[in-house]
N, C-alpha and C positions, 0 to 999 in steps of 0.2 A: 778088821781088817783084810779085805781080798781085794789082792791083784790082778784085773784083769789080765785074760790069757796077752791080748796084743801086745801089752802091755812091759811081757816081761822078754828077758833077755838073757844073751850065753855072752854076747858080745863084748869084751870087756870099753870100758868108757873109756873115748879118743881126747886125747887133749890135743890143747890146740895149738901144736908146732907139731900135732902128727899128718901127714901125709896120707894115711893106710893104716886097715886094721891088721893089727896080728894076724902071718898066713895068707898074705895078699902076695900072688905072683908078682915078683919086681918089686918085689921092696923086704928093708932089710931096718934091724934096729941099729942107731947111730947117734952118738955122742950130740946134745945139746945144743945147738951154738950160743941160746940165750946166754945159758950156768958155764957153759964149757965144760958140763956131763958133771956138775957137781951138784946139781937137784937146785942149790940155794944163789942169790943176786950178793952182791956186794954189799946189800943192804941188811943181806942176813933174811930176807925173807923167803920161804919157798918161791922155787920160779914156776909161772902162773905158765909157760909153755909146755914144757915136760910133766907141770902135775908136783913138781918138788924129787920125779924116779933119775933125772940126768939124761935121758935116753927119749928119744922120740922116733917114730916109723917112717923113714923117708923110700923113697922111689927111688931105685938101683939102674932101672931098666929094664930091659924085657917087658915078660906080660903080656 
């Protein structure tokens, strides 16, 4: 199976809680508010907002 060139990306996938892609001016990594940076919810399941990483990209101003 060959992937068409227009489908190939070097960008990391974004999680629902991300406001920007890594490297965006005016954005930085922050703790996920949904799981308090733990990557898991109280139920023990992975946090959907941060993809289980405990971190999201947030706008911090400027840019």
